[in-house]
C-alpha positions as CSV (number, residue, x, y, z in Angstrom):
1,M,-14.0,-90.4,-55.8
2,A,-13.7,-86.6,-54.9
3,I,-10.9,-84.6,-56.5
4,L,-7.8,-82.4,-54.7
5,H,-6.3,-79.9,-56.2
6,L,-3.2,-78.2,-55.2
7,K,-2.2,-74.7,-57.1
8,I,2.1,-74.1,-56.4
9,T,3.1,-70.5,-56.9
10,K,6.5,-70.6,-55.3
11,N,9.8,-72.8,-53.8
12,D,8.4,-72.7,-50.5
13,E,4.6,-72.1,-49.1
14,I,1.7,-73.3,-46.7
15,I,-1.4,-74.1,-48.8
16,N,-4.8,-73.5,-46.6
17,L,-7.5,-76.2,-47.8
18,P,-11.1,-75.3,-46.0
19,R,-11.3,-78.9,-44.6
20,E,-8.9,-81.9,-43.3
21,I,-9.0,-85.1,-45.3
22,H,-8.6,-88.4,-43.4
23,G,-6.2,-90.5,-44.5
24,Q,-6.3,-93.1,-47.3
25,N,-5.4,-93.9,-51.0
26,F,-4.5,-90.6,-52.9
27,K,-3.7,-91.1,-56.8
28,L,-1.7,-88.0,-58.4
29,V,-3.8,-88.2,-62.2
30,R,-3.0,-84.5,-63.7
31,V,-0.2,-82.0,-63.6
32,S,0.1,-79.0,-65.4
33,V,3.5,-77.0,-65.2
34,K,2.9,-72.8,-66.9
35,S,6.2,-71.4,-67.1
36,S,7.9,-68.8,-69.2
37,P,10.1,-70.8,-71.7
38,L,13.5,-70.6,-72.3
39,A,14.8,-69.9,-75.6
40,T,16.2,-72.6,-78.4
41,G,19.4,-73.6,-77.2
42,A,19.4,-72.1,-73.5
43,S,20.6,-74.4,-70.6
44,E,18.2,-75.5,-68.4
45,I,17.1,-74.0,-64.8
46,N,15.2,-76.3,-63.1
47,Q,17.0,-79.5,-64.5
48,G,14.1,-80.4,-66.6
49,G,11.9,-81.3,-64.1
50,V,11.1,-80.3,-60.7
51,A,11.1,-82.6,-57.3
52,I,8.0,-81.4,-55.2
53,N,8.1,-82.6,-51.2
54,L,4.5,-82.3,-49.6
55,S,4.4,-82.5,-46.1
56,F,1.4,-84.6,-46.0
57,I,3.4,-87.6,-47.6
58,T,5.6,-89.1,-44.6
59,G,5.5,-93.3,-45.3
60,Y,8.3,-93.8,-47.5
61,E,5.7,-93.5,-50.7
62,V,8.6,-92.8,-52.6
63,I,12.0,-94.3,-52.4
64,S,14.6,-92.5,-54.4
65,P,18.5,-92.5,-54.4
66,I,17.8,-88.3,-54.8
67,R,15.6,-87.6,-52.3
68,N,12.7,-90.2,-50.7
69,N,8.8,-88.9,-50.2
70,M,9.4,-86.7,-53.4
71,L,7.0,-86.7,-56.2
72,F,9.7,-86.1,-59.1
73,L,7.6,-85.0,-62.2
74,A,9.6,-83.9,-65.8
75,Y,8.5,-81.0,-67.7
76,D,9.8,-79.1,-71.2
77,E,11.0,-76.6,-70.2
78,Y,11.2,-74.7,-73.3
79,Q,7.1,-74.8,-73.8
80,N,5.0,-72.6,-72.2
81,T,2.6,-74.9,-70.8
82,N,3.2,-78.7,-69.7
83,N,0.0,-81.2,-69.8
84,Q,0.3,-84.3,-68.0
85,N,-1.5,-87.0,-67.0
86,Y,-0.9,-89.8,-64.1
87,D,-2.0,-93.0,-62.7
88,Q,0.2,-92.3,-59.2
89,N,-1.1,-93.9,-56.3
90,L,0.0,-92.9,-52.9
91,D,-1.1,-93.4,-49.3
92,S,-1.0,-90.2,-47.4
93,E,-1.8,-89.8,-43.5
94,D,-4.3,-87.4,-42.4
95,I,-4.1,-83.9,-44.7
96,P,-4.5,-81.3,-41.9
97,L,-5.9,-77.6,-43.0
98,S,-2.5,-76.1,-43.2
99,F,0.7,-78.0,-44.9
100,R,4.1,-76.7,-46.6
101,V,4.8,-77.5,-50.1
102,Q,8.4,-77.3,-51.1
103,T,9.1,-77.8,-54.6
104,F,13.3,-78.3,-55.7
105,K,14.8,-79.0,-59.0
106,Y,14.8,-82.1,-60.4
107,E,17.8,-83.4,-59.0
108,G,16.2,-81.9,-55.4
109,S,18.9,-80.4,-54.0
110,E,18.2,-76.4,-55.0
111,Y,14.3,-74.3,-54.7
112,A,12.8,-74.4,-58.0
113,K,13.0,-70.7,-59.9
114,F,9.6,-69.9,-59.5
115,V,8.8,-66.2,-61.7
116,A,9.3,-63.2,-58.3
117,E,6.1,-62.3,-56.5
118,I,4.5,-59.2,-57.2
119,P,4.7,-56.4,-54.4
120,D,0.8,-54.9,-54.0
121,P,1.1,-52.4,-55.4
122,P,2.4,-53.7,-58.1
123,P,6.2,-51.3,-59.4
124,D,5.8,-49.3,-62.5
125,P,6.9,-50.9,-64.7
126,L,6.4,-54.4,-64.1
127,P,9.2,-57.0,-63.4
128,V,9.9,-59.2,-66.7
129,P,9.5,-63.1,-65.9
130,V,13.2,-64.5,-66.2
131,A,13.2,-67.4,-69.1
132,G,12.4,-70.8,-67.3
133,D,11.3,-69.2,-64.2
134,I,7.9,-71.4,-63.0
135,K,4.6,-69.1,-63.0
136,R,2.6,-72.4,-61.2
137,I,2.2,-75.8,-61.4
138,D,-1.2,-77.6,-60.4
139,L,-1.4,-80.6,-59.0
140,F,-4.5,-82.6,-59.1
141,F,-5.1,-85.5,-57.3
142,E,-8.6,-88.4,-57.2
143,F,-9.1,-89.5,-53.7
144,D,-11.5,-92.4,-52.5
145,R,-14.5,-91.4,-50.7
146,V,-15.3,-87.7,-50.2
147,N,-17.8,-89.0,-46.6
148,L,-13.6,-89.0,-45.6
149,V,-13.4,-85.6,-45.1
150,R,-13.9,-83.2,-42.0
151,Y,-16.3,-80.7,-41.9
């Protein structure tokens, strides 16, 4: 068993892996969402979760009346850290060295709200994170065989 870890820090980004992975069974096993928590009573800004589009999932593994081929992940926007275990099997095509990840609000029509990127060099003072903005999402997948990894 091998693990694929994806760290998402923007609503539209390119992920670069050190090697390609041949298509095989993948299982989403864990999700961690770190965010700036909302104050009690504030309205949710990401609709209580996110919908994630991984460009390598293209074969209608997820069918939904909202949008197909999205991973729908609910989380508590009033908490700083949300950790959830999953047991969700997915088939995938080959996963290339680089692929696109888009993260939407739970209803799938608008991009999710992430903490603004801090430029280099950082400004003084640093911008204050907006309550509800996502700092990062970590996805952990198990995949079947390491020998299907291209070197």
